[in-house]
C-alpha positions in Angstrom: 96.2 95.3 90.7 98.3 95.1 87.6 98.7 97.8 84.9 96.3 96.2 82.5 93.5 96.0 85.2 94.1 99.6 86.1 93.8 100.7 82.4 90.6 98.7 82.0 89.0 100.1 85.2 90.0 103.7 84.2 88.6 103.1 80.7 85.3 101.9 82.0 85.0 104.8 84.5 85.8 107.3 81.7 83.2 105.7 79.5 80.7 105.9 82.3 81.5 109.6 82.8 81.2 110.3 79.0 77.9 108.5 78.7 76.5 110.3 81.8 77.8 113.6 80.4 76.1 112.9 77.0 72.9 112.0 78.9 73.2 115.3 80.9 73.3 117.3 77.7 70.3 115.6 76.2 68.4 115.7 79.5 69.0 119.5 79.8 67.7 120.1 76.3 64.6 118.2 77.1 63.9 120.2 80.3 64.4 117.5 82.9 64.2 118.5 86.5 67.3 120.1 88.1 67.6 117.4 90.9 67.9 114.8 88.1 70.6 116.7 86.4 72.5 117.3 89.6 72.3 113.6 90.5 73.6 112.5 87.1 76.3 115.2 87.2 77.4 113.8 90.6 77.7 110.3 89.0 79.8 111.7 86.2 82.0 113.5 88.7 82.5 110.4 90.8 83.4 108.4 87.7 86.0 111.1 86.8 87.4 111.0 90.3 87.7 107.2 90.0 89.6 107.6 86.7 91.9 110.1 88.4 92.4 107.9 91.4 93.2 104.8 89.4 95.6 106.6 87.0 97.3 108.4 89.9 98.0 105.0 91.5 99.6 103.8 88.2 101.6 107.0 88.0 102.9 106.6 91.6 103.7 103.0 91.1 105.6 103.7 87.9 107.7 106.4 89.7 108.4 104.1 92.6 109.5 101.4 90.2 111.8 103.8 88.4 113.3 104.9 91.7 113.9 101.3 92.7 115.5 100.6 89.4 117.8 103.6 89.8 118.6 102.6 93.4 119.4 99.1 92.2 121.5 100.4 89.3 123.5 102.6 91.7 123.9 99.6 94.1 125.2 97.5 91.2 127.7 100.2 90.2 128.9 100.6 93.8 129.3 96.8 94.1 131.2 96.6 90.8 133.5 99.5 91.9 134.2 97.7 95.2 135.0 94.5 93.3 137.4 96.4 91.0 139.1 98.3 93.8 139.5 95.2 96.0 140.4 92.8 93.2 144.2 93.0 93.8 143.6 92.4 97.6 141.3 89.5 96.9 143.7 87.9 94.5 146.5 88.4 97.0 144.4 86.8 99.7 143.5 83.9 97.4 147.2 83.4 96.7 148.1 83.5 100.4 145.4 81.0 101.2 146.6 78.7 98.4 150.2 79.0 99.8 149.0 78.0 103.3 147.0 75.1 101.9 150.2 73.9 100.1 152.1 74.2 103.4 149.6 71.8 104.9 150.3 69.4 102.0 146.7 69.3 100.7 146.0 67.6 97.4 144.5 69.7 94.5 141.1 68.2 95.3 141.4 69.0 99.0 142.4 72.6 98.1 139.3 72.9 95.9 137.1 71.6 98.7 138.8 74.0 101.2 138.1 77.0 99.0 134.5 76.0 98.5 134.1 75.5 102.3 135.6 79.0 102.9 133.0 80.4 100.4 130.3 78.9 102.7 129.1 76.0 100.7 127.7 73.0 102.5 129.2 69.6 102.0 126.2 68.7 99.8 126.8 71.8 97.6 130.6 71.1 97.5 129.7 67.6 96.2 127.4 69.0 93.6 129.9 71.6 92.4 132.6 69.0 92.1 130.4 66.2 90.7 131.3 63.9 93.6 129.3 62.2 96.3 128.6 64.0 99.6 130.6 61.2 101.3 133.7 62.1 99.2 133.3 65.8 100.1 133.0 64.8 103.8 136.2 62.6 103.7 138.1 65.4 101.9 137.0 68.0 104.4 138.1 65.7 107.3 141.5 65.3 105.6 141.8 69.1 105.4 141.0 69.5 109.1 143.4 66.7 110.0 146.3 68.0 107.9 145.8 71.5 109.1 145.4 70.7 112.8 142.1 72.5 112.8 138.9 71.1 114.3 136.4 72.1 111.7 134.9 74.6 109.2 134.7 77.4 111.8 138.4 77.2 112.7 139.3 76.9 109.0 137.5 80.1 108.2 138.8 81.9 111.3 142.4 80.8 110.4 142.2 82.9 107.2 139.7 85.5 108.0 140.1 86.5 111.6 142.8 89.0 111.0 140.7 90.7 108.2 138.2 92.0 110.8 139.2 95.4 111.9 139.0 95.9 115.7 136.2 98.4 116.7 138.7 100.9 118.1 140.3 101.2 114.7 137.0 101.8 113.0 136.0 104.5 115.4 139.4 106.2 115.0 139.1 106.1 111.2 135.6 107.6 111.4 136.8 110.4 113.7 139.7 111.1 111.4 137.4 111.3 108.4 135.1 113.7 110.2 138.0 116.0 111.1 139.1 116.3 107.5 
């Protein structure tokens, strides 16, 4: 249920409660039986409980949304901080990869394809990014593998990224050393 629907339902229930309350006042002045007054009073009370229930749901939803927005903002700030802190390393890695691609005597187009493959793009996506046909992207990727002596995309990625993965023993030792501080 969206916010507009919640407001309409709460408004209708509040109107019912007010109308029943007004009826209670007029009935009590006319000397209506007590059971009739109690019954109408219960209807007014149920309508007010409905108003409270609908508005409480809106209130909780609003606070959950605010919390999610705050969490997302914190996540974005953390990601931006990581990007800033790692920028020099990423630039250095990009330069090192470019130097290796040059050692393999790749053309500028093949280098571009190699970088896109390392980013995880499919051959179809590479072709779209470069405004070429998928066949051209495939031929260029095969030239990359041939010139580098690698068998495919997995080996290309592993060639550059394998040493970036920290062995699990190093991670455990770093965690232990951080706990001891």
